[in-house]
N, C-alpha and C positions, 0 to 999 in steps of 0.2 A: 504494500500500500504506500502511496505517495508520502514523502517525509512529513510534510506539514499540513496535510489535508484535514479539514474539519470533518468530523465523523458524525453522522446523524444518530440521535438516540432512538428515534422512531421514523419509519417510512410508511406512508399510506400510498398505495399504488392502485389507481383505478383503470379499468379497461373493460370494454364490452366482452372480452374473451376470458375473463376470470371465471373458472369453472364452467366455461361455455365454449366448447371446441368447434369453432367455425373456420378458422384460418391459421395463417402462419404466426400471428401474434400470440396465439395460445401456446405455440411451441416456444417462442421467445420467453414468455413470462414463466411458464411451467417448468422449463428446463433451468432457468436462472434462479428460480425460487430456492433451490437447495443450497446454492452458494451463499445467498443472502441469509437464509435461515441459519446456516452454520455460523455465520458471522454475528448475527443479531438476535439469535434465539427468541422467537415470538414477538420481536419488536418490528417486524415487517408485517403489515396488514394489507391484504389484497381486498379490493372492493369490486364486486361484479353485479350484474343485473339478476334479479330473481325472476327469471322468465320460465320457471318450471312449475306451471300451474297443474297440468294434468298428471305429469309423471315426475319422479324425483331425478335430480341431476346425478348422473353416474360418477361425477367428478367431485362431489361435495358430501361431507359427512357432518351432519349437524351435531352441535354440542351445547346444550342449554346451560351447562355449568361454567362455560368459558365466559369471562367478564359478566357473570350473572347479574351483578349490581347495575352495570352499565346497560345491559340488555333491558332490564326493567325500566331504567330511566329513559332510555331511547324510546321505548313504547309509550311512556307517559308523554313524551314530546311529540308523539304522533308518527314516529318513524316505524315503518314496517320492515323489520330486518330479521335475518336468520344468521346466527354466528356458528362457525364450525371450522373444519379444516378442508383444504384442497387436497384431494387424494392423489398427489404427485410426489416424487421424491422430496423429502424434507418436510412434507405435510405442513405447509405454512397456514397461518390463520387466514380465513376468508370470511368476509361479511357479504351476504347477498341481500340486496335491497329492492323492495317492490317500488318502482318509480311511477306506477300508473296513477296514484292519487294526485300527482302534480300537474297532470294534463289540465285540470280545472284552473290552475294558476298560470297556464302557459303564456297568456298575453302579458300579464304583469312581469313575468320573468324575462320575456323577450324585450319588454319595454325598458326594464332595468339594464339589460345587456346593451341596448342601443344608447341609452343615456350615458352609461359609464364607459363603454368601450367601442361605440359606433359599429356594433355587429349587426349586419343586415339579415334579419330573420324573416323578412317579408316574403321572400321568394322560396320559402321552405317547401319541400315536398318529399315524398318517399320516407326514408328512415331518419330524416333530420329531427323531427319532433321526438321520436322514440329515443334517439341517442341523447338529445339535449335534456330530456326529463330524467334519464338515468344519470347523466353527468351531474345535474343539479342535486339529485338525491345522494349521489356519492359524496359530494361536497358537504351536504348536511350531516351525513354519517360522520365524516371527519371532524366537522365542527363540534358535533355533539360529544364525540369521544374526547376531543381535545379539552373542551370546556369542563366536562364532568370528571375526567380521569387524569389528565396530564397537567393542566395549568395550575391546579391546586397542589400537585406534587412538587413542582419546581418550575419557576418561570424562566429558568435559563436553559431548559431542554432544547436540544437542536432537532427540529422536525422538518421532514421533507414531504411534500405532496407531489406525486409523480403521475402525470396524466398521459395516456397513450392515444394517439390519433385525434383528428378533429372531433371525433365523437365524445371525447372527454374534455374538450377545451373549455366549455362553459364552467365546469366545476373548478378548473384551474384558475379561471378569472374570478370566480366567486371567492375562493380561498385567498387569492391575491388581494382582494378588496376587503374582505371581512376579517381575515387573520394574517395581517402583514408580518407577524413574527414567524410564520411558516415559510420556508424556502420552496419555491415551485419549480418543477422541471416538466417540460413538455417534449414528448418524442413524436415526431411524425414518421411513420413507417413507410410512407409514400405520400407525396403531396396529392390532394384530391384533384387538383387541376391538371397536374402532370399525368396522372393515371387516365384522366378523362381525355386529354389531348391524344395520348397513345391509343386509347380504346376507340377513339373516333377516327382512326386511320389517318391522322395527321402526322407529318414528320415532326418528332419532338426534338431530336438532338441537333440537327443542322441549324435549326432556327431558334434554339433555346435562348440565345442572346437577344433575339429580336421580339420574342413573345412578351406581352404585357399580361401579367396574371389576372388583373382586374378585368381587363378587356376580354380575355379568353373566357373568364367566368361568365360574363354577360353573354358571349356568343354561344357557350355550351350549356347555358341554363344551370350554372353551378354557383350562383352568387352566394347563397347562404352558407354552404359548406366551406367555400373558399374564404368567406369573410370571417367565420369563427376560427378557422385554422390560422389565417394571417394575423388576426388580432391577438390570438393566444401566443403565437410565436413572438410577437412584438412585446407583450406585456409580462410574460413569465420571467423568472430570474435566470433560468438556464434553458435555452432552446437547443434541442438535439435531433439528430436523425441517425439512420443505421448504416450509411455508406457514403463514400466520397462522391459517388455519382448522384445520389439524392441530395447531397449537400449543395451541389451545383444548381440543382433544380430549385432548392429553397432560395438561393440568392436571386435567381432570375425571376421566379414566379411569386415568391412571397416578399421579395425585396429585403430579405433578412438573412445574413449569414448565420450558420449554426455556431454555437459556442463549443460543442464537442460532438464528435462522431462516435456513436455507440454501436460497434459492430455486434452482430448477433452471434453469441457463442453457442456451445453445445454441451450437453451433459451426457456422457457416454455410459452412464451406469446401467442402461438397459440394453447395451450391445452385448450379446452373449460371448462368452470367452471359451477358448480351447475346444474341447471335444463337443461341447454344447453348440458352439458356432457351426462346426462341421455338420453336426446332426441337423440343425435347423436349416442350413443352406441346402442340404440334400432334400429335406422334406419340401422346401419351397420350390425347388426345381422340379421335383417329381409332380407336385400338384399343378404347377403352371403348365407342364407338358401334358398332363392328363386332360386338363381343360382344353388345351389347344388341339390335342388329338381327337377328343370327342367332338369338338366343334367342326374340325376340318376333315374328319374321317381319314386321318393320317396315322403314321406310326413314327413320329419324330423321336429320336433317341437323345441320350444325355449329351451327345457332342453337338447338339443344336445350340446356336448362339442365342441366348435370351437377352433381349434388350428392352428398355422401356422408357417412357416419359410419364411424368405425373405432376399433380398440382391442381390449382384451381382451373376451372374451364374458362380461361380467357384465351380464345382461339389464336389471336394474333400476339397479344402481350406475352404469353408464355411460350410462344414459338411452336404451338401444336401444328400450325399450318406448314411450317418449314420442316418439321419432323416427318409429316406425311409425304411432302415433296421429296425429301431425301430418301425415304423408303421406296418411293416410286422409281427414283433414279437407280437405286441399288439393285432393283429387279434386273436391270440390263448390264450390271457391272461385271466385267469378266474377271476382275481381281478378287471377287468374293469367293472365299475358300470353304465356307460352311453354310448350312441352311440357317436361316434367321427367323425367329418369331419375335415380332415387335409388339409390345403391349402399350396401349394408351390408357393410362389409369387416371382418368379425370371424371369427377361426378357430373353426369348429365341429368336431364330431366327423366329420371329412371322410372319405368312402370313396374315391371316385375321380372324376377329371374326366369329364364327360358325353361319351360317344362320339358321340352324335347331334349335340351342339354342336360338337365337334371337326371332325366331317365337314363341317358347314356352313361352319365358319371356313376349312377347307382348300380348299373349292371356291368359285369366284367366285359371289357372291350374285346370284340372279335375283329379279326383282320378284314380287310376289303370293305370297310364301311364307306358309304358315300358321305360327302360333306352335308351338314345340315343346311337348310334354307338360310340365306343371309349369313354366311360363315364368317362375318367380320365383327359380330357383336354377341356378348354373353348375356345381356339382359335386354328385354324389349323396352323401348323408349316411348314416351307419350308423343314425341314429335319426330318419328322416324324419318319422315320426308323432308323435315326442315333442320335436321341436325347437321352442324358444320362438319364434323368428322366423317359421318356416313356420306354426306353429299360430296365431299372431296374424294373419298375412296371411289365413289360411283363415277365421278367425273373422270378420274384417271383409269377407270375400268379395272380397279384393283379388287378382284373377287376371290383371292386366296386359292387359285387353281392348283391342282395337284403338281403340275410341272413347274410351278414357280418356286424359286428358292427363298423368297421373302414373303412371309405372311404377317399381315397387320391385324391385330385383334383389339377391339375397343371394349374396355372393362368400365362401363359408365357409372360406377357406384362408389360410395365410400367404403374403403376396405377396413371395416370395423370388426371383421370376424364373423359377421352374420349376414353376408350378402346373398346367400342362397346358392352360390356357384363355387367361388374360390374358398369362402369360409375361413380366411386367414386375415390377420391384421396387416396393415401396411408395413410395419416394421418386420413382421415375419416373412413378408413377401419380398421386400426390397433386397434382402441379402441373397436371394436366389438368382439375381441378375448377373450377367457377365459384364454388361456395360449399361450405364444410364445416360440419357441424353436430355438436356434442358436448354434448348437454344433460344432463351428468352430475348424478347425485344424490350420489354419493360419489366424490370425486376430489381427493386431497390436493394434487396440483399440476396435472397435465394437459399432457402433452407433445404430444398430438395437435393441439390448437389452436395451440400455439406452432410446431409444424412447419408447419402449414397457412399461418400468416401469413408464416413465413420463405420460403415458396414463392409469396408474393404472393397467396394465396387468402384472401379475407375469410371470417370464420367466426362461428358462433353458439356461445356457451357459457353457463355459468350462474355465479352468484356463490356456488355451493357448491363450485366448483372453485378451487383455489389460484390458477391462472393467471387466471381470471375476476376474482377479487378484486384481484390485482396489476394487471390491465389497468384496472380502475375507478380504482385509486389513481393510475396513470400519467395517465389522462385527466382526473382531478379530477371525474369524474361517471360515472354508469352508462353503459357503452359502448353506442354506437348503431352501426348498420350503416355510417353515413358515417365513423365512426372506424376502420373496418376490422375491428372486433370488436363484435358485439352481445352484451351480457351480460344474460341474462334473470334476473330475481329468482326464485329457487327455494326452496321450503320443504318441510317434510315432507308438506304436504297440498295443494299447488296444482298438481298434475299436469295438470289440465285447462287451467288458464290458461297453463302452459308450452307445451303442445301448440298452443294458439291463437296464442301469441306467435311460435312457430316458423313456423306456417302463414302468419301475416300478414307476417313478415319475408321469407319466400321469395317471396310474392306481390309485395311491394313491390320486392324485388330484380329480379324479372322485368320490372318496368315501368321500370327505370332506363335512362337514356340511356347510350351507350357512354362518354361523358365522365364520367358519375357513377360507372360501374363502374370505369373506369381510376383515378379518384380514390380509390375504396374500396381498390383493390389497392395503390396507393401508400401509403396510410395503414397498411394491414396490414403492408407491408414495413418501414415506418418504426418501427412498434411492435416488430417482431421484433428490430431492431437494438439496442433498449434492453435486450434480454434475453440479449445475448451473454455468454459466460463472462468476457470481458475486464472486464465490469462486475460480474458476480456473484461472481467469485473473491474479492473483497474480504471477503465474509462468512465465507469459509473461513479467511482469514488471521486473522480475529477469533477463530474457534473454536480454531484451532491455538494462538493466543496464550493463551487461557484455560487450555487443557489443559497447555501447557508451564509456565505460571506455577504451576499447582497441583502439577505434578510437581517443580518446583524447591523449593517449600515443603516437600514431603514429604522431600526429600533434603537 
């Protein structure tokens, strides 16, 4: 830890993804929790939304004895909370708050926000209200805990309030205004306007210097989200983001440089070791090939190259389009030395697992089976005719024919272990791959490639992903396959070259000797060790120090 950093006595951290697994931020917070919990034993308190009305959160364990006195007082104050522990390594304290009662006060809250911080909530739509009411409720929880439990203890306590994403901005501004003795930290994991520019097929990087964030927010109907994000960035004590590439975005689109870059680390406690790893890898490969063979009516053996891409279903931003393009080109590549099964593991608008595929998987496979109808997908979708992946496969006439050496299979569901076909969790599946490919166009950090290398799977990513840039920095050159991570140079306009680079890398990998492959896997593993939270937590200490010093100056 830094020599003279001020250390917080308590941290309150709010995010929509506390005990609520919806995206990459869940991984950031849940994997970092253990490191902070080890340092601050129960003085880190996560605050998340209580959106579990019908069923209980699988990630939360309620404990009515925890802060029992405060729980009672908070209820007297009208707060609807549940206190317990987040069931992730370290089991940190979590408070889930019901934010729905605040909808009634929405107009007053937005009025206060405008008067004090000029945040434009007039153009709000979609999830803006929901996020804002949660954020407000999270701030009230912190205020209540501080006033009843901490301020009486010791007025000199150093306290941090850490808000994640625009969705928690309102709460950070409320704390900033009402409790100036608390240091505020705000992390944007991707600027809302940058994501929107990229998602709307506009070139983000070549024109970044010329874009005006406010103007683009008007054009793309993003005024309210952009406004809360920008004002939070400007008014908190310490403004942070997750990578150098997103830091550039912040300067150009929010007109505010970040104070610290907080790269996303990794907790490898759930990566199996030794014989257990080998056993799990074998099981994953066996299951992936069983599913592929049942779907395709094939008999692909263990020497098949298993590759995949995964993540959120952002067709262009995550590079799913260029992944399909590369597989199409690989079909005709003479340098390919092995058969390839390429899985696209992104949750689509899934209907149900295929009954015909389930039947085949449940009965012992006989040889000479014919492929199932639509042998490119494992689950039926609600929008089969309008799905981007299936449409692109159809456009390229990629129907996984027997004589083709590259088969592409869309697994359009969350891999939670209960999908009805694979029935394995994502972490149990990922280690079965030979190579993972994440050719992102817009990727502030990129957990998927970091997870892949932690499971000793070499991967391909791009230098438009924060992780790819970080890997290049660690290597001291552009990552190559022999380093464990191939980092492809990607721009707004070189889609075709990227597809070719992926195709060539897979072909080169297929020709590697076992020793070369083992070496790749070792290098991938070694790189992942440099991204453990034990290394990256240092940047958080720097952020807390900046915020605490500013709070001290104020008071």
